[in-house]
C-alpha positions, -999 to +999 in steps of 0.1 A: -865+798+713-828+800+721-827+762+728-843+755+694-817+775+676-789+757+695-803+723+686-806+732+649-770+746+649-757+714+665-775+693+639-759+712+610-725+707+625-730+670+629-742+667+592-712+687+580-687+665+599-703+633+586-703+645+551-666+655+553-657+621+568-676+603+540-658+625+513-624+617+527-631+580+529-642+578+493-616+600+477-590+588+452-568+605+427-600+611+408-634+611+425-648+590+397-617+566+392-625+529+393-608+505+417-572+499+408-566+461+399-530+449+397-520+436+363-519+398+359-485+382+361-466+377+328-461+341+314-425+348+306-397+347+331-417+338+362-420+305+381-402+283+406-371+277+386-377+240+381-384+233+345-401+205+325-381+201+293-394+181+263-371+173+234-384+159+201-367+150+168-383+150+134-375+127+117-363+103+144-340+084+120-311+096+099-289+078+073-252+078+081-233+103+059-265+119+046-268+157+044-305+155+054-308+168+090-333+162+117-350+192+134-345+191+172-374+210+190-372+219+227-402+229+248-395+244+282-422+253+308-420+260+346-432+229+364-451+249+390-467+277+370-464+267+334-446+300+327-421+303+298-384+311+304-372+346+299-374+354+261-340+356+245-323+332+270-306+301+256-308+264+261-277+243+258-279+213+235-254+184+232-253+151+213-233+119+217-228+115+179-237+136+149-231+173+145-251+204+150-259+234+127-242+221+095-229+189+079-192+187+085-192+211+115-182+184+139-201+204+166-213+181+194-229+211+212-247+243+204-269+269+221-304+276+209-323+309+216-356+305+234-387+322+220-421+318+238-408+287+256-395+270+225-361+265+208-348+245+179-316+233+162-306+211+133-287+179+139-269+161+110-259+125+109-225+111+117-205+092+091-212+060+111-242+043+125-254+044+161-279+061+184-275+098+190-287+110+225-295+147+223-297+164+257-312+199+264-301+217+296-316+249+310-312+264+345-303+230+361-331+210+344-327+187+315-345+166+289-334+143+261-344+123+231-327+097+208-322+096+170-312+064+152-285+068+127-287+039+103-259+026+080-283+011+054-318+010+041-330-010+070-327-002+107-334-017+141-350+004+169-355-021+198-360-057+209-388-069+232-380-086+254-343-075+255-332-102+279-333-140+279-317-172+291-283-183+278-300-216+268-317-198+240-353-202+228-365-168+240-392-154+217-382-119+207-399-092+186-373-071+167-388-037+156-376-013+130-382-006+093-372-021+060-374-057+069-381-079+039-382-117+039-360-136+033-335-123+059-313-136+086-309-125+123-278-131+144-273-128+182-236-125+190-228-141+156-251-171+161-282-176+138-316-170+154-347-189+141-369-165+121-406-172+125-422-143+107-417-109+091-446-085+093-462-074+060-453-037+067-417-046+073-415-033+109-414-064+130-394-097+130-404-125+154-375-148+162-363-173+188-329-167+202-300-191+197-281-205+227-252-183+238-218-198+232-195-169+241-179-159+274-200-142+300-191-110+318-177-116+353-187-103+387-166-105+418-179-127+446-170-141+480-157-176+472-145-184+507-174-169+526-150-148+545-161-113+535-134-111+508-142-109+471-118-136+460-139-153+434-158-147+401-192-156+388-209-153+354-231-122+350-257-108+325-239-102+292-251-078+264-246-089+228-250-073+194-280-082+172-276-081+134-304-082+108-293-089+073-314-089+041-308-114+014-285-105-015-273-069-014-304-056+006-282-043+034-277-050+071-281-033+104-264-041+137-277-029+171-249-029+197-257-045+230-293-049+221-299-082+238-287-095+272-281-132+279-286-143+315-262-171+325-275-205+336-245-210+359-241-183+385-220-202+410-191-184+426-157-199+416-123-194+430-103-172+406-129-173+378-151-198+360 
């Protein structure tokens, strides 16, 4: 009988100890509290510190001297995580020509506040034509875009191809807007042969004239003795001008086409 009581007593002790251990293992600040899950990371201010920066301009063309601006929009995202920069931080903007914020400000740079990874600024045209390169810089990363500033009702954006032989005869597509036949096209002051003008006024197809000007010069080793004592002709960029008949206006794109010399021989003291 005594042994039976001892056995029951030991069983009660074991049960109590196991129950206490289970209670301790399961306890939290609240016995019924759910598992604590850490909050997800924020999409602002995190990331690796290397940024993808996209810069766009709308419209992408301005008229010189006009008070109509283009809206520069900057989008910044962390390259690794896609996170936005810290809200309220700024991105530095600069331009080669034109002026930020207001017409007549002469400001070639400005700072734009970033909100949800985006920033914007206004760029006004310069009083002269050309191509404005707008660059955005943030935390060591940068992006850029270009805005064409036209001096007339027509403008030229690019040539394809943009290089050709000095002998002439290269077929070139000139792209832009406002092209109306009849018109004339000049390469370095020499008339090109115009083959066609697209009905929408955006493309001119021409053949280049021979190049009759002086080529740029590169140093070369005339005496084959390791000394740069000679000169040779090198690739030479020239201006391309499109001019409408009458008073329709004209547009010149500086250095838009590059002539490749036929003679590349090294000469003593120059060609």
